[in-house]
KETI-956105 format. One record per residue: residue number from 1; residue in three letters; x, y, z of N, C-alpha, C, O, CB in turn. Coordinates in pm, whole numbers, padded with zeros to 5 digits. Glycine has a CB too. Example, Ala and Ser with C-alpha at 12.3 -4.5 7.8 and 13.67 -1.06 7.14 Angstrom:
<sites>
<site pos="1" code="Ala" n_X="01319" n_Y="-00569" n_Z="00780" ca_X="01230" ca_Y="-00450" ca_Z="00780" c_X="01320" c_Y="-00330" c_Z="00780" o_X="01424" o_Y="-00332" o_Z="00846" cb_X="01131" cb_Y="-00447" cb_Z="00905"/>
<site pos="2" code="Ser" n_X="01285" n_Y="-00225" n_Z="00708" ca_X="01367" ca_Y="-00106" ca_Z="00714" c_X="01290" c_Y="00003" c_Z="00787" o_X="01341" o_Y="00114" o_Z="00804" cb_X="01408" cb_Y="-00060" cb_Z="00572"/>
</sites>
This chain:
<sites>
<site pos="1" code="Met" n_X="-00083" n_Y="-00294" n_Z="-02028" ca_X="-00061" ca_Y="-00303" ca_Z="-01890" c_X="00012" c_Y="-00436" c_Z="-01861" o_X="-00027" o_Y="-00540" o_Z="-01916" cb_X="-00194" cb_Y="-00290" cb_Z="-01815"/>
<site pos="2" code="Glu" n_X="00118" n_Y="-00437" n_Z="-01776" ca_X="00188" ca_Y="-00556" ca_Z="-01747" c_X="00111" c_Y="-00656" c_Z="-01668" o_X="00022" o_Y="-00619" o_Z="-01592" cb_X="00308" cb_Y="-00524" cb_Z="-01679"/>
<site pos="3" code="Thr" n_X="00144" n_Y="-00780" n_Z="-01684" ca_X="00075" ca_Y="-00887" ca_Z="-01611" c_X="00089" c_Y="-00880" c_Z="-01463" o_X="-00004" o_Y="-00911" o_Z="-01389" cb_X="00124" cb_Y="-01017" cb_Z="-01656"/>
<site pos="4" code="Trp" n_X="00201" n_Y="-00842" n_Z="-01420" ca_X="00221" ca_Y="-00834" ca_Z="-01275" c_X="00134" c_Y="-00724" c_Z="-01208" o_X="00094" o_Y="-00737" o_Z="-01093" cb_X="00369" cb_Y="-00807" cb_Z="-01245"/>
<site pos="5" code="Arg" n_X="00108" n_Y="-00618" n_Z="-01282" ca_X="00022" ca_Y="-00517" ca_Z="-01230" c_X="-00126" c_Y="-00564" c_Z="-01220" o_X="-00199" o_Y="-00527" o_Z="-01127" cb_X="00033" cb_Y="-00396" cb_Z="-01317"/>
<site pos="6" code="Ile" n_X="-00165" n_Y="-00643" n_Z="-01315" ca_X="-00298" ca_Y="-00700" ca_Z="-01311" c_X="-00319" c_Y="-00793" c_Z="-01190" o_X="-00419" o_Y="-00789" o_Z="-01119" cb_X="-00325" cb_Y="-00775" cb_Z="-01440"/>
<site pos="7" code="Val" n_X="-00215" n_Y="-00879" n_Z="-01174" ca_X="-00230" ca_Y="-00978" ca_Z="-01067" c_X="-00221" c_Y="-00906" c_Z="-00927" o_X="-00294" o_Y="-00938" o_Z="-00833" cb_X="-00117" cb_Y="-01092" cb_Z="-01080"/>
<site pos="8" code="Ala" n_X="-00128" n_Y="-00807" n_Z="-00919" ca_X="-00111" ca_Y="-00729" ca_Z="-00788" c_X="-00235" c_Y="-00652" c_Z="-00764" o_X="-00280" o_Y="-00650" o_Z="-00649" cb_X="00013" cb_Y="-00629" cb_Z="-00790"/>
<site pos="9" code="Thr" n_X="-00297" n_Y="-00587" n_Z="-00860" ca_X="-00418" ca_Y="-00515" ca_Z="-00841" c_X="-00532" c_Y="-00598" c_Z="-00794" o_X="-00604" o_Y="-00561" o_Z="-00701" cb_X="-00454" cb_Y="-00449" cb_Z="-00962"/>
<site pos="10" code="Gly" n_X="-00551" n_Y="-00720" n_Z="-00863" ca_X="-00660" ca_Y="-00813" ca_Z="-00822" c_X="-00644" c_Y="-00858" c_Z="-00677" o_X="-00738" o_Y="-00861" o_Z="-00597" cb_X="-00663" cb_Y="-00937" cb_Z="-00913"/>
<site pos="11" code="Ala" n_X="-00514" n_Y="-00894" n_Z="-00646" ca_X="-00490" ca_Y="-00945" ca_Z="-00514" c_X="-00520" c_Y="-00826" c_Z="-00408" o_X="-00581" o_Y="-00852" o_Z="-00304" cb_X="-00339" cb_Y="-01002" cb_Z="-00504"/>
<site pos="12" code="Phe" n_X="-00476" n_Y="-00704" n_Z="-00436" ca_X="-00497" ca_Y="-00604" ca_Z="-00341" c_X="-00648" c_Y="-00570" c_Z="-00332" o_X="-00696" o_Y="-00542" o_Z="-00222" cb_X="-00413" cb_Y="-00484" cb_Z="-00376"/>
<site pos="13" code="Val" n_X="-00718" n_Y="-00571" n_Z="-00436" ca_X="-00866" ca_Y="-00544" ca_Z="-00433" c_X="-00939" c_Y="-00647" c_Z="-00346" o_X="-01028" o_Y="-00612" o_Z="-00268" cb_X="-00925" cb_Y="-00547" cb_Z="-00579"/>
<site pos="14" code="Val" n_X="-00903" n_Y="-00770" n_Z="-00360" ca_X="-00972" ca_Y="-00874" ca_Z="-00271" c_X="-00938" c_Y="-00853" c_Z="-00129" o_X="-01027" o_Y="-00852" o_Z="-00043" cb_X="-00931" cb_Y="-01018" cb_Z="-00311"/>
<site pos="15" code="Ser" n_X="-00808" n_Y="-00836" n_Z="-00099" ca_X="-00767" ca_Y="-00817" ca_Z="00043" c_X="-00817" c_Y="-00679" c_Z="00094" o_X="-00855" o_Y="-00668" o_Z="00211" cb_X="-00607" cb_Y="-00827" cb_Z="00058"/>
<site pos="16" code="Gly" n_X="-00817" n_Y="-00579" n_Z="00011" ca_X="-00863" ca_Y="-00450" ca_Z="00052" c_X="-01012" c_Y="-00453" c_Z="00087" o_X="-01050" o_Y="-00390" o_Z="00185" cb_X="-00834" cb_Y="-00349" cb_Z="-00055"/>
<site pos="17" code="Leu" n_X="-01098" n_Y="-00520" n_Z="00014" ca_X="-01239" ca_Y="-00530" ca_Z="00039" c_X="-01265" c_Y="-00605" c_Z="00171" o_X="-01353" o_Y="-00567" o_Z="00248" cb_X="-01310" cb_Y="-00600" cb_Z="-00079"/>
<site pos="18" code="Val" n_X="-01185" n_Y="-00714" n_Z="00197" ca_X="-01192" ca_Y="-00785" ca_Z="00322" c_X="-01164" c_Y="-00690" c_Z="00440" o_X="-01237" o_Y="-00687" o_Z="00539" cb_X="-01093" cb_Y="-00901" cb_Z="00322"/>
<site pos="19" code="Met" n_X="-01057" n_Y="-00614" n_Z="00423" ca_X="-01018" ca_Y="-00507" ca_Z="00526" c_X="-01123" c_Y="-00407" c_Z="00557" o_X="-01141" o_Y="-00364" o_Z="00671" cb_X="-00899" cb_Y="-00430" cb_Z="00481"/>
<site pos="20" code="Val" n_X="-01195" n_Y="-00369" n_Z="00450" ca_X="-01307" ca_Y="-00279" ca_Z="00466" c_X="-01415" c_Y="-00339" c_Z="00547" o_X="-01467" o_Y="-00277" o_Z="00640" cb_X="-01362" cb_Y="-00238" cb_Z="00335"/>
<site pos="21" code="Leu" n_X="-01450" n_Y="-00461" n_Z="00513" ca_X="-01553" ca_Y="-00531" ca_Z="00592" c_X="-01520" c_Y="-00553" c_Z="00738" o_X="-01605" o_Y="-00544" o_Z="00827" cb_X="-01580" cb_Y="-00662" cb_Z="00532"/>
<site pos="22" code="Val" n_X="-01389" n_Y="-00583" n_Z="00761" ca_X="-01336" ca_Y="-00597" ca_Z="00904" c_X="-01347" c_Y="-00466" c_Z="00974" o_X="-01386" o_Y="-00460" o_Z="01090" cb_X="-01186" cb_Y="-00645" cb_Z="00908"/>
<site pos="23" code="Ala" n_X="-01312" n_Y="-00359" n_Z="00904" ca_X="-01316" ca_Y="-00225" ca_Z="00973" c_X="-01465" c_Y="-00193" c_Z="01003" o_X="-01496" o_Y="-00148" o_Z="01113" cb_X="-01248" cb_Y="-00107" cb_Z="00881"/>
<site pos="24" code="Met" n_X="-01555" n_Y="-00215" n_Z="00910" ca_X="-01695" ca_Y="-00190" ca_Z="00935" c_X="-01744" c_Y="-00277" c_Z="01054" o_X="-01819" o_Y="-00224" o_Z="01136" cb_X="-01778" cb_Y="-00219" cb_Z="00807"/>
<site pos="25" code="Ala" n_X="-01710" n_Y="-00396" n_Z="01068" ca_X="-01750" ca_Y="-00485" ca_Z="01177" c_X="-01692" c_Y="-00439" c_Z="01310" o_X="-01757" o_Y="-00451" o_Z="01414" cb_X="-01707" cb_Y="-00629" cb_Z="01148"/>
<site pos="26" code="Gln" n_X="-01568" n_Y="-00387" n_Z="01307" ca_X="-01512" ca_Y="-00332" ca_Z="01431" c_X="-01578" c_Y="-00207" c_Z="01478" o_X="-01592" o_Y="-00182" o_Z="01598" cb_X="-01369" cb_Y="-00305" cb_Z="01413"/>
<site pos="27" code="Val" n_X="-01620" n_Y="-00128" n_Z="01381" ca_X="-01699" ca_Y="-00005" ca_Z="01418" c_X="-01835" c_Y="-00040" c_Z="01476" o_X="-01882" o_Y="00018" o_Z="01574" cb_X="-01720" cb_Y="00086" cb_Z="01293"/>
<site pos="28" code="Arg" n_X="-01901" n_Y="-00145" n_Z="01405" ca_X="-02026" ca_Y="-00190" ca_Z="01463" c_X="-02024" c_Y="-00245" c_Z="01595" o_X="-02120" o_Y="-00231" o_Z="01671" cb_X="-02083" cb_Y="-00283" cb_Z="01382"/>
<site pos="29" code="Asp" n_X="-01910" n_Y="-00313" n_Z="01631" ca_X="-01892" ca_Y="-00373" ca_Z="01765" c_X="-01868" c_Y="-00276" c_Z="01881" o_X="-01882" o_Y="-00311" o_Z="01998" cb_X="-01779" cb_Y="-00465" cb_Z="01760"/>
<site pos="30" code="Arg" n_X="-01833" n_Y="-00157" n_Z="01843" ca_X="-01806" ca_Y="-00057" ca_Z="01955" c_X="-01941" c_Y="-00023" c_Z="02021" o_X="-02049" o_Y="-00032" o_Z="01962" cb_X="-01733" cb_Y="00078" cb_Z="01899"/>
<site pos="31" code="Lys" n_X="-01927" n_Y="00018" n_Z="02145" ca_X="-02048" ca_Y="00057" ca_Z="02216" c_X="-02091" c_Y="00190" c_Z="02164" o_X="-02008" o_Y="00273" o_Z="02128" cb_X="-02028" cb_Y="00062" cb_Z="02369"/>
<site pos="32" code="His" n_X="-02224" n_Y="00214" n_Z="02160" ca_X="-02284" ca_Y="00341" ca_Z="02122" c_X="-02245" c_Y="00382" c_Z="01983" o_X="-02234" o_Y="00502" o_Z="01956" cb_X="-02244" cb_Y="00449" cb_Z="02220"/>
<site pos="33" code="Ser" n_X="-02222" n_Y="00286" n_Z="01890" ca_X="-02196" ca_Y="00327" ca_Z="01749" c_X="-02335" c_Y="00323" c_Z="01681" o_X="-02425" o_Y="00245" o_Z="01711" cb_X="-02087" cb_Y="00230" cb_Z="01674"/>
<site pos="34" code="Arg" n_X="-02339" n_Y="00418" n_Z="01584" ca_X="-02461" ca_Y="00430" ca_Z="01506" c_X="-02435" c_Y="00368" c_Z="01366" o_X="-02321" o_Y="00345" o_Z="01325" cb_X="-02505" cb_Y="00582" cb_Z="01495"/>
<site pos="35" code="Arg" n_X="-02546" n_Y="00343" n_Z="01296" ca_X="-02544" ca_Y="00292" ca_Z="01163" c_X="-02467" c_Y="00386" c_Z="01071" o_X="-02394" o_Y="00338" o_Z="00984" cb_X="-02685" cb_Y="00271" cb_Z="01114"/>
<site pos="36" code="Thr" n_X="-02480" n_Y="00516" n_Z="01085" ca_X="-02412" ca_Y="00613" ca_Z="00999" c_X="-02261" c_Y="00597" c_Z="01011" o_X="-02187" o_Y="00610" o_Z="00914" cb_X="-02455" cb_Y="00756" cb_Z="01036"/>
<site pos="37" code="Gln" n_X="-02217" n_Y="00569" n_Z="01137" ca_X="-02076" ca_Y="00554" ca_Z="01156" c_X="-02017" c_Y="00435" c_Z="01088" o_X="-01903" o_Y="00436" o_Z="01042" cb_X="-02047" cb_Y="00548" cb_Z="01296"/>
<site pos="38" code="Val" n_X="-02100" n_Y="00329" n_Z="01084" ca_X="-02053" ca_Y="00204" ca_Z="01012" c_X="-02042" c_Y="00237" c_Z="00854" o_X="-01946" o_Y="00201" o_Z="00787" cb_X="-02160" cb_Y="00077" cb_Z="01040"/>
<site pos="39" code="Trp" n_X="-02144" n_Y="00304" n_Z="00807" ca_X="-02136" ca_Y="00340" ca_Z="00668" c_X="-02028" c_Y="00431" c_Z="00632" o_X="-01969" o_Y="00423" o_Z="00525" cb_X="-02257" cb_Y="00398" cb_Z="00627"/>
<site pos="40" code="Gln" n_X="-02002" n_Y="00520" n_Z="00723" ca_X="-01892" ca_Y="00624" ca_Z="00702" c_X="-01761" c_Y="00547" c_Z="00702" o_X="-01677" o_Y="00576" o_Z="00618" cb_X="-01891" cb_Y="00741" cb_Z="00818"/>
<site pos="41" code="Ala" n_X="-01740" n_Y="00456" n_Z="00788" ca_X="-01617" ca_Y="00375" ca_Z="00789" c_X="-01604" c_Y="00301" c_Z="00659" o_X="-01496" o_Y="00300" o_Z="00600" cb_X="-01617" cb_Y="00276" cb_Z="00905"/>
<site pos="42" code="Gly" n_X="-01709" n_Y="00240" n_Z="00611" ca_X="-01711" ca_Y="00171" ca_Z="00491" c_X="-01679" c_Y="00250" c_Z="00371" o_X="-01609" o_Y="00204" o_Z="00281" cb_X="-01833" cb_Y="00111" cb_Z="00475"/>
<site pos="43" code="Leu" n_X="-01730" n_Y="00372" n_Z="00366" ca_X="-01708" ca_Y="00461" ca_Z="00247" c_X="-01568" c_Y="00514" c_Z="00256" o_X="-01505" o_Y="00526" o_Z="00151" cb_X="-01813" cb_Y="00581" cb_Z="00240"/>
<site pos="44" code="Ile" n_X="-01513" n_Y="00548" n_Z="00368" ca_X="-01376" ca_Y="00593" ca_Z="00376" c_X="-01281" c_Y="00482" c_Z="00337" o_X="-01184" o_Y="00507" o_Z="00266" cb_X="-01345" cb_Y="00644" cb_Z="00515"/>
<site pos="45" code="Gly" n_X="-01306" n_Y="00359" n_Z="00383" ca_X="-01227" ca_Y="00242" ca_Z="00348" c_X="-01231" c_Y="00213" c_Z="00206" o_X="-01127" o_Y="00178" o_Z="00149" cb_X="-01273" cb_Y="00124" cb_Z="00420"/>
<site pos="46" code="Leu" n_X="-01349" n_Y="00225" n_Z="00140" ca_X="-01356" ca_Y="00204" ca_Z="-00003" c_X="-01280" c_Y="00305" c_Z="-00076" o_X="-01218" o_Y="00270" o_Z="-00176" cb_X="-01494" cb_Y="00204" cb_Z="-00050"/>
<site pos="47" code="Ala" n_X="-01277" n_Y="00430" n_Z="-00036" ca_X="-01215" ca_Y="00539" ca_Z="-00100" c_X="-01057" c_Y="00517" c_Z="-00094" o_X="-00986" o_Y="00542" o_Z="-00191" cb_X="-01261" cb_Y="00672" cb_Z="-00031"/>
<site pos="48" code="Val" n_X="-01009" n_Y="00470" n_Z="00024" ca_X="-00867" ca_Y="00449" ca_Z="00033" c_X="-00825" c_Y="00330" c_Z="-00050" o_X="-00718" o_Y="00333" o_Z="-00110" cb_X="-00825" cb_Y="00429" cb_Z="00176"/>
<site pos="49" code="Val" n_X="-00911" n_Y="00220" n_Z="-00055" ca_X="-00880" ca_Y="00103" ca_Z="-00142" c_X="-00880" c_Y="00148" c_Z="-00287" o_X="-00795" o_Y="00103" o_Z="-00365" cb_X="-00986" cb_Y="-00014" cb_Z="-00121"/>
<site pos="50" code="Ala" n_X="-00970" n_Y="00234" n_Z="-00325" ca_X="-00974" ca_Y="00278" ca_Z="-00462" c_X="-00856" c_Y="00352" c_Z="-00509" o_X="-00804" o_Y="00329" o_Z="-00618" cb_X="-01087" cb_Y="00358" cb_Z="-00484"/>
<site pos="51" code="Val" n_X="-00813" n_Y="00447" n_Z="-00421" ca_X="-00690" ca_Y="00525" ca_Z="-00450" c_X="-00565" c_Y="00436" c_Z="-00461" o_X="-00484" o_Y="00452" o_Z="-00553" cb_X="-00668" cb_Y="00631" cb_Z="-00340"/>
<site pos="52" code="Leu" n_X="-00549" n_Y="00342" n_Z="-00365" ca_X="-00433" ca_Y="00257" ca_Z="-00365" c_X="-00439" c_Y="00157" c_Z="-00479" o_X="-00335" o_Y="00119" o_Z="-00532" cb_X="-00421" cb_Y="00185" cb_Z="-00231"/>
<site pos="53" code="Thr" n_X="-00558" n_Y="00114" n_Z="-00519" ca_X="-00570" ca_Y="00024" ca_Z="-00637" c_X="-00529" c_Y="00100" c_Z="-00764" o_X="-00456" o_Y="00046" o_Z="-00847" cb_X="-00717" cb_Y="-00031" cb_Z="-00652"/>
<site pos="54" code="Ala" n_X="-00574" n_Y="00226" n_Z="-00780" ca_X="-00531" ca_Y="00298" ca_Z="-00896" c_X="-00379" c_Y="00323" c_Z="-00898" o_X="-00315" o_Y="00320" o_Z="-01003" cb_X="-00606" cb_Y="00428" cb_Z="-00903"/>
<site pos="55" code="Ala" n_X="-00319" n_Y="00348" n_Z="-00772" ca_X="-00176" ca_Y="00370" ca_Z="-00766" c_X="-00101" c_Y="00237" c_Z="-00805" o_X="00000" o_Y="00242" o_Z="-00874" cb_X="-00134" cb_Y="00419" cb_Z="-00622"/>
<site pos="56" code="Ile" n_X="-00151" n_Y="00122" n_Z="-00761" ca_X="-00085" ca_Y="-00003" ca_Z="-00795" c_X="-00098" c_Y="-00028" c_Z="-00942" o_X="-00002" o_Y="-00070" o_Z="-01007" cb_X="-00142" cb_Y="-00120" cb_Z="-00715"/>
<site pos="57" code="Ala" n_X="-00215" n_Y="-00003" n_Z="-00997" ca_X="-00239" ca_Y="-00037" ca_Z="-01139" c_X="-00160" c_Y="00057" c_Z="-01228" o_X="-00129" o_Y="00015" o_Z="-01340" cb_X="-00392" cb_Y="-00031" cb_Z="-01174"/>
<site pos="58" code="Phe" n_X="-00125" n_Y="00178" n_Z="-01193" ca_X="-00073" ca_Y="00275" ca_Z="-01289" c_X="00063" c_Y="00326" c_Z="-01256" o_X="00145" o_Y="00339" o_Z="-01348" cb_X="-00165" cb_Y="00388" cb_Z="-01299"/>
<site pos="59" code="Trp" n_X="00098" n_Y="00360" n_Z="-01122" ca_X="00206" ca_Y="00442" ca_Z="-01091" c_X="00320" c_Y="00371" c_Z="-01013" o_X="00438" o_Y="00389" o_Z="-01042" cb_X="00156" cb_Y="00557" cb_Z="-01017"/>
<site pos="60" code="Leu" n_X="00282" n_Y="00296" n_Z="-00918" ca_X="00386" ca_Y="00246" ca_Z="-00819" c_X="00478" c_Y="00142" c_Z="-00885" o_X="00438" o_Y="00063" o_Z="-00970" cb_X="00316" cb_Y="00180" cb_Z="-00691"/>
<site pos="61" code="Pro" n_X="00605" n_Y="00149" n_Z="-00841" ca_X="00699" ca_Y="00045" ca_Z="-00891" c_X="00661" c_Y="-00091" c_Z="-00832" o_X="00581" o_Y="-00101" o_Z="-00738" cb_X="00850" cb_Y="00082" cb_Z="-00854"/>
<site pos="62" code="Ser" n_X="00719" n_Y="-00191" n_Z="-00887" ca_X="00677" ca_Y="-00336" ca_Z="-00851" c_X="00705" c_Y="-00363" c_Z="-00709" o_X="00622" o_Y="-00425" o_Z="-00641" cb_X="00752" cb_Y="-00443" cb_Z="-00937"/>
<site pos="63" code="Ala" n_X="00819" n_Y="-00320" n_Z="-00659" ca_X="00852" ca_Y="-00350" ca_Z="-00514" c_X="00752" c_Y="-00292" c_Z="-00417" o_X="00709" o_Y="-00359" o_Z="-00323" cb_X="00990" cb_Y="-00294" cb_Z="-00479"/>
<site pos="64" code="Val" n_X="00716" n_Y="-00167" n_Z="-00442" ca_X="00622" ca_Y="-00099" ca_Z="-00351" c_X="00480" c_Y="-00159" c_Z="-00364" o_X="00408" o_Y="-00175" o_Z="-00265" cb_X="00620" cb_Y="00053" cb_Z="-00381"/>
<site pos="65" code="Ala" n_X="00444" n_Y="-00190" n_Z="-00485" ca_X="00308" ca_Y="-00248" ca_Z="-00514" c_X="00297" c_Y="-00386" c_Z="-00442" o_X="00200" o_Y="-00409" o_Z="-00370" cb_X="00283" cb_Y="-00265" cb_Z="-00674"/>
<site pos="66" code="Trp" n_X="00395" n_Y="-00477" n_Z="-00462" ca_X="00393" ca_Y="-00605" ca_Z="-00393" c_X="00408" c_Y="-00591" c_Z="-00247" o_X="00351" o_Y="-00672" o_Z="-00174" cb_X="00499" cb_Y="-00695" cb_Z="-00445"/>
<site pos="67" code="Ala" n_X="00480" n_Y="-00491" n_Z="-00196" ca_X="00485" ca_Y="-00475" ca_Z="-00047" c_X="00348" c_Y="-00436" c_Z="00007" o_X="00311" o_Y="-00481" o_Z="00115" cb_X="00591" cb_Y="-00367" cb_Z="-00007"/>
<site pos="68" code="Leu" n_X="00271" n_Y="-00351" n_Z="-00066" ca_X="00137" ca_Y="-00314" ca_Z="-00023" c_X="00049" c_Y="-00439" c_Z="-00021" o_X="-00024" o_Y="-00462" o_Z="00075" cb_X="00078" cb_Y="-00207" cb_Z="-00116"/>
<site pos="69" code="Val" n_X="00057" n_Y="-00515" n_Z="-00124" ca_X="-00024" ca_Y="-00643" ca_Z="-00133" c_X="00008" c_Y="-00735" c_Z="-00018" o_X="-00082" o_Y="-00786" o_Z="00049" cb_X="00003" cb_Y="-00717" cb_Z="-00266"/>
<site pos="70" code="Ala" n_X="00138" n_Y="-00755" n_Z="00004" ca_X="00180" ca_Y="-00848" ca_Z="00114" c_X="00136" c_Y="-00795" c_Z="00251" o_X="00093" o_Y="-00871" o_Z="00338" cb_X="00334" cb_Y="-00867" cb_Z="00114"/>
<site pos="71" code="Ala" n_X="00147" n_Y="-00663" n_Z="00268" ca_X="00113" ca_Y="-00605" ca_Z="00404" c_X="-00040" c_Y="-00618" c_Z="00424" o_X="-00085" o_Y="-00648" o_Z="00534" cb_X="00160" cb_Y="-00447" cb_Z="00415"/>
<site pos="72" code="Thr" n_X="-00118" n_Y="-00596" n_Z="00321" ca_X="-00263" ca_Y="-00603" ca_Z="00332" c_X="-00306" c_Y="-00749" c_Z="00356" o_X="-00393" o_Y="-00777" o_Z="00437" cb_X="-00331" cb_Y="-00546" cb_Z="00205"/>
<site pos="73" code="Ala" n_X="-00243" n_Y="-00839" n_Z="00284" ca_X="-00277" ca_Y="-00982" ca_Z="00299" c_X="-00241" c_Y="-01026" c_Z="00442" o_X="-00317" o_Y="-01099" o_Z="00506" cb_X="-00200" cb_Y="-01071" cb_Z="00192"/>
<site pos="74" code="Ala" n_X="-00128" n_Y="-00982" n_Z="00490" ca_X="-00084" ca_Y="-01018" ca_Z="00628" c_X="-00181" c_Y="-00962" c_Z="00728" o_X="-00217" o_Y="-01027" o_Z="00826" cb_X="00061" cb_Y="-00966" cb_Z="00658"/>
<site pos="75" code="Ala" n_X="-00225" n_Y="-00836" n_Z="00703" ca_X="-00321" ca_Y="-00777" ca_Z="00803" c_X="-00455" c_Y="-00852" c_Z="00799" o_X="-00519" o_Y="-00867" o_Z="00903" cb_X="-00346" cb_Y="-00623" cb_Z="00774"/>
<site pos="76" code="Val" n_X="-00498" n_Y="-00900" n_Z="00683" ca_X="-00622" ca_Y="-00971" ca_Z="00671" c_X="-00612" c_Y="-01103" c_Z="00744" o_X="-00703" o_Y="-01139" o_Z="00818" cb_X="-00659" cb_Y="-00992" cb_Z="00526"/>
<site pos="77" code="Leu" n_X="-00500" n_Y="-01179" n_Z="00725" ca_X="-00475" ca_Y="-01301" ca_Z="00798" c_X="-00469" c_Y="-01278" c_Z="00949" o_X="-00529" o_Y="-01353" o_Z="01026" cb_X="-00347" cb_Y="-01364" cb_Z="00749"/>
<site pos="78" code="Phe" n_X="-00399" n_Y="-01177" n_Z="00992" ca_X="-00388" ca_Y="-01149" ca_Z="01134" c_X="-00526" c_Y="-01110" c_Z="01195" o_X="-00562" o_Y="-01164" o_Z="01300" cb_X="-00286" cb_Y="-01036" cb_Z="01157"/>
<site pos="79" code="Leu" n_X="-00598" n_Y="-01024" n_Z="01135" ca_X="-00726" ca_Y="-00977" ca_Z="01189" c_X="-00832" c_Y="-01079" c_Z="01180" o_X="-00921" o_Y="-01073" o_Z="01265" cb_X="-00771" cb_Y="-00855" cb_Z="01119"/>
<site pos="80" code="Thr" n_X="-00836" n_Y="-01170" n_Z="01090" ca_X="-00938" ca_Y="-01270" ca_Z="01077" c_X="-00908" c_Y="-01397" c_Z="01155" o_X="-01000" o_Y="-01469" o_Z="01194" cb_X="-00957" cb_Y="-01303" cb_Z="00934"/>
<site pos="81" code="Leu" n_X="-00783" n_Y="-01425" n_Z="01178" ca_X="-00751" ca_Y="-01557" ca_Z="01243" c_X="-00722" c_Y="-01539" c_Z="01396" o_X="-00722" o_Y="-01635" o_Z="01473" cb_X="-00624" cb_Y="-01625" cb_Z="01172"/>
<site pos="82" code="Val" n_X="-00698" n_Y="-01418" n_Z="01435" ca_X="-00662" ca_Y="-01395" ca_Z="01582" c_X="-00796" c_Y="-01378" c_Z="01655" o_X="-00882" o_Y="-01302" o_Z="01608" cb_X="-00564" cb_Y="-01261" cb_Z="01604"/>
<site pos="83" code="Asp" n_X="-00816" n_Y="-01445" n_Z="01767" ca_X="-00940" ca_Y="-01433" ca_Z="01849" c_X="-00928" c_Y="-01306" c_Z="01928" o_X="-01018" o_Y="-01272" o_Z="02005" cb_X="-00963" cb_Y="-01557" cb_Z="01945"/>
</sites>
């Protein structure tokens, strides 16, 4: 496996897990949300992150992989820093 794939995969996993936690927190903050809805959002988010991580690690070309990493990192920065 190429070095850029390892670095891109690691960066995407970190930012993807933060995005899953942000999504779970947003579901929790909605009115009348139940604990099962929070868990469901977390599991769906983890499944999406797992599929995209496998795609970055094995199939996607470098431009697409780095674009996904950059978009996810930008979304994490935007969602966590904006009040």
